[in-house]
C-alpha positions in Angstrom: 0.0 0.0 0.0 2.7 2.5 1.0 4.9 1.4 -1.9 2.0 2.0 -4.4 1.4 5.5 -3.0 5.1 6.3 -3.3 5.1 5.2 -7.0 2.0 7.3 -7.6 3.6 10.3 -6.0 6.8 9.8 -8.1 4.7 9.8 -11.2 3.1 13.1 -10.2 6.4 14.4 -8.7 4.8 15.1 -5.3 8.2 15.3 -3.5 6.9 16.4 -0.2 4.4 13.5 -0.1 7.2 11.1 -1.2 9.4 12.3 1.7 6.6 11.9 4.2 5.9 8.3 3.0 9.6 7.4 3.2 9.8 8.8 6.7 6.8 6.7 7.7 8.4 3.6 6.2 11.8 4.3 8.0 10.0 5.0 11.3 8.0 1.8 10.9 11.0 -0.3 10.3 12.9 1.4 13.2 10.0 1.0 15.6 9.6 -2.7 14.5 13.2 -3.4 15.2 13.1 -1.6 18.5 10.1 -3.7 19.6 11.8 -6.9 18.5 15.0 -5.9 20.3 13.0 -5.1 23.4 11.2 -8.4 23.3 14.5 -10.2 22.8 16.1 -8.4 25.8 13.0 -9.0 27.9 13.2 -12.7 27.2 17.0 -12.8 27.8 16.5 -10.9 31.1 13.9 -13.5 32.2 16.4 -16.3 31.2 19.0 -14.6 33.3 16.7 -14.4 36.4 15.9 -18.1 35.9 19.5 -19.1 35.5 20.6 -17.2 38.6 17.8 -18.8 40.6 18.7 -22.3 39.5 22.5 -21.6 40.0 21.8 -20.3 43.5 19.8 -23.4 44.4 22.6 -25.7 43.0 25.2 -23.6 44.9 23.3 -24.2 48.2 23.3 -27.9 47.4 27.0 -27.8 46.8 27.7 -26.1 50.1 25.5 -28.7 51.9 27.2 -31.6 50.1 30.7 -30.4 50.9 29.9 -29.5 54.5 28.4 -32.9 55.1 31.5 -34.5 53.6 33.7 -32.4 55.9 31.7 -33.6 58.9 32.5 -37.2 57.9 36.2 -36.5 57.2 36.7 -34.6 60.4 35.0 -37.4 62.5 37.2 -40.0 60.8 40.3 -37.9 61.2 39.7 -37.6 65.0 39.2 -41.3 65.3 42.3 -42.1 63.3 44.4 -39.7 65.4 43.5 -41.6 68.5 44.0 -45.0 66.8 47.4 -44.1 65.5 48.5 -42.8 68.9 47.4 -46.1 70.5 49.1 -48.1 67.7 52.3 -46.2 68.2 52.2 -46.7 72.0 50.7 -50.1 72.0 48.2 -48.8 74.5 44.5 -50.0 74.2 43.6 -49.5 77.8 40.0 -48.0 77.9 39.8 -47.8 74.1 36.5 -48.1 72.3 37.6 -50.9 70.0 34.5 -50.6 67.7 35.5 -46.9 67.0 39.1 -47.9 66.6 38.0 -50.4 64.0 36.0 -47.7 62.2 39.2 -45.5 62.3 41.3 -48.2 60.6 38.4 -48.9 58.1 38.6 -45.3 57.0 42.2 -45.7 55.9 40.8 -47.5 52.8 38.0 -45.1 52.1 38.7 -42.5 49.4 35.3 -41.6 48.0 35.0 -39.4 44.9 34.3 -35.7 45.4 31.2 -35.1 43.2 28.9 -32.3 44.3 25.9 -31.4 42.1 26.9 -29.6 38.8 24.0 -30.2 36.4 22.9 -26.6 36.2 26.4 -25.3 35.7 27.1 -27.8 32.9 23.8 -26.8 31.2 24.6 -23.1 31.4 28.0 -23.8 29.8 26.5 -25.9 27.0 23.8 -23.4 26.2 26.0 -20.3 26.3 24.0 -18.8 29.2 27.0 -18.8 31.5 28.2 -15.6 29.8 25.0 -13.9 30.8 25.2 -14.9 34.4 25.7 -11.8 36.6 28.9 -9.9 36.3 32.6 -10.9 35.9 33.0 -11.3 39.7 30.3 -13.9 39.9 31.5 -15.8 36.9 35.1 -15.7 38.1 34.0 -17.1 41.5 32.0 -19.9 39.8 34.9 -20.7 37.4 37.4 -20.7 40.2 35.2 -23.2 42.2 34.8 -25.6 39.4 38.5 -25.4 38.4 39.5 -26.2 41.9 37.0 -29.0 42.1 38.5 -30.6 39.0 41.9 -30.4 40.6 40.7 -31.9 43.8 39.0 -34.8 42.0 42.2 -35.6 40.1 44.2 -35.6 43.3 41.6 -37.9 45.0 41.6 -40.2 42.0 45.4 -40.5 42.2 45.3 -41.2 46.0 42.5 -43.8 45.4 44.6 -45.6 42.8 47.5 -45.7 45.3 45.2 -47.1 48.0 44.0 -49.9 45.6 47.5 -50.7 44.6 48.7 -50.8 48.3 45.7 -53.0 49.3 46.7 -55.7 46.7 50.3 -55.7 48.0 49.9 -55.4 51.7 48.8 -58.5 53.7 49.0 -57.9 57.5 48.6 -60.8 59.9 46.6 -58.7 62.3 43.9 -57.9 59.7 41.3 -60.3 58.1 37.9 -60.0 56.5 34.9 -62.0 57.7 31.4 -62.5 56.4 28.8 -60.3 58.1 25.3 -60.6 56.8 24.4 -57.2 58.4 27.2 -55.3 56.9 26.4 -53.2 53.8 28.5 -55.4 51.6 28.3 -58.4 53.9 32.0 -58.0 54.7 33.6 -56.8 57.9 37.3 -56.2 58.8 38.5 -57.8 62.0 41.6 -56.3 63.7 44.0 -57.8 66.2 45.1 -54.5 67.7 47.9 -55.9 69.7 49.4 -57.7 66.7 49.0 -54.6 64.5 50.7 -52.4 67.1 53.7 -54.7 67.0 53.7 -54.8 63.2 56.0 -51.9 62.2 55.0 -52.2 58.5 51.4 -51.9 59.4 52.0 -48.8 61.5 53.9 -47.2 58.8 51.2 -48.0 56.3 48.6 -46.6 58.6 50.5 -43.4 59.1 50.9 -42.9 55.3 47.2 -43.7 54.8 46.3 -41.2 57.4 48.4 -38.5 55.7 46.5 -39.1 52.5 43.1 -38.9 54.2 44.2 -35.6 55.8 45.2 -34.3 52.4 41.8 -35.3 51.1 40.2 -33.3 53.9 42.3 -30.3 53.1 41.2 -30.4 49.4 37.6 -30.7 50.5 37.9 -27.8 52.9 39.2 -25.5 50.2 36.4 -26.7 47.8 33.9 -25.9 50.5 35.3 -22.4 51.0 35.1 -21.7 47.2 31.5 -23.1 47.1 30.5 -20.7 49.9 32.2 -17.8 48.0 30.1 -18.7 45.0 26.9 -18.8 47.1 27.8 -15.4 48.6 28.3 -13.8 45.2 25.0 -15.2 44.0 23.4 -13.6 47.1 24.8 -10.2 46.1 23.2 -10.6 42.6 19.7 -11.9 43.6 19.5 -10.5 47.1 18.6 -13.9 48.6 20.4 -15.4 51.5 22.6 -18.5 51.0 21.4 -21.4 53.0 22.9 -24.9 52.8 20.1 -27.0 51.2 18.8 -29.7 53.7 17.8 -31.8 50.7 21.3 -33.1 50.0 22.0 -36.5 51.4 25.1 -37.0 53.4 27.9 -38.7 51.4 
């Protein structure tokens, strides 16, 4: 319709009318583009809000997961400290032998460090991570996941060493028995007096304890970085950072 009018005006050399029609066309195109851009920005802004909310929830789950892991690692470390002291001194007077057995059991436990990361991976794959808050928030998230990858590699290395050592070491004071009530129907039985007199076992236990303490240190740092991410997210969305109670203890 407008194009037809412009052609008619050209035939009649109505230059003012032609100018007006062209201005109307240009303004129409400009307004249409602005409306389209506004809609795109509005949709992107909504995606940002949703992404921040989901990342905040996952961050709280990460903090809870790592805090629970630290509770377990700290408890085991305290038990091992007492067990190693008693092994070194050969003193079992008044010891809770069940707890001492748990302490020695923990020498062979090197679980993976795998807090939730589904939302983060999705944001990376869809390109939405670049739209997540400002550089400070993105740097905190990247720093957390980079350190998590480092810690996982370290733990994987330690685990492989534990597996290799378990195939080589056979200590007379240790044996496995069938236990129908145990999670895997296997329970370790320890002769504490014999193990205290076994220098090779004591050295093995000391080395294993050192590895478990290193694992606790890596987990502590990962927890600090997870809390830093949650704090940065709180600055963006104004919501407090609470460790999610929905995360099962590792």
